[in-house]
N, C-alpha and C positions, 0 to 999 in steps of 0.2 A: 421466501428469507432463509436460511438455518439456524439452528436452535446456537451456535459455534457465536454467531454475533453478540458485542459488548452490549450491553448499554449504554449511554450516550457517555458520564462521569466517569465511568471504568475504563472504557476506551481513550478517554483525553488523557486520564491519568496513568496510562501504560505509554503512551506513544512522550508524552511530556516526560520522563523517565529517560529517553532515550535521547541521550547529550548528538543528536544528528548535525547542532551546527557548534563547529570545529574541523579545524582543517583539519585535527585527527582521527576525520569522519571514517577516511578510506583504509587505513591502519588500522583505530581499532574496530570495528568491523560495526561498527552505530547505525554506517549510514545501510549498510543491510540488512541491521537490526529491525529498522525505523520500515524501511521499503517490507519487510516480510509480516508487519503487523498489521500495514495498511494492505497489503492483498491479500489478509486471510480475511478482513474487514469486509470489505469489495468481494471476495469472490462470495460473500457469506449472506449482501446484501443482490448480489443478480449481475452484480458483474462480468467480461468475460477480460479475464486480466492476465496482461504478458509482463516481465522484466528484462530489459534489455538494459545491457552495458555496454558505450561505445569507450568510455575509461576507466579502464581497471579502478574499481573499489569505488564506484559510481554507483549504482543501480538504478534506473527510469524504471517509473512503475507504472504501465498505461492501463491505461479503465475504459470499456468499449460499454455504455450501455442502449441495447435492443428500442428503437423505441414502437409503437403497436401501430400504424404505421407504416406496410407495406412499400405506398409507393414514393416513400422518401425516401431520399439518398444518402 
């Protein structure tokens, strides 16, 4: 874990500040802001992340965490 990880309550507060449930999300950039916050936290927790944008202004965050058993795929 990295030191940039927010405490859970602070993370939740930051997340709910972003007006991401709205038809204006793509135009206002709030969807992007939400994905950036989630990506930063996932990266801090050791996930491999990537952002995919199939529809303009509607980014999707993909997070992957590898397990400890190399026999599982």
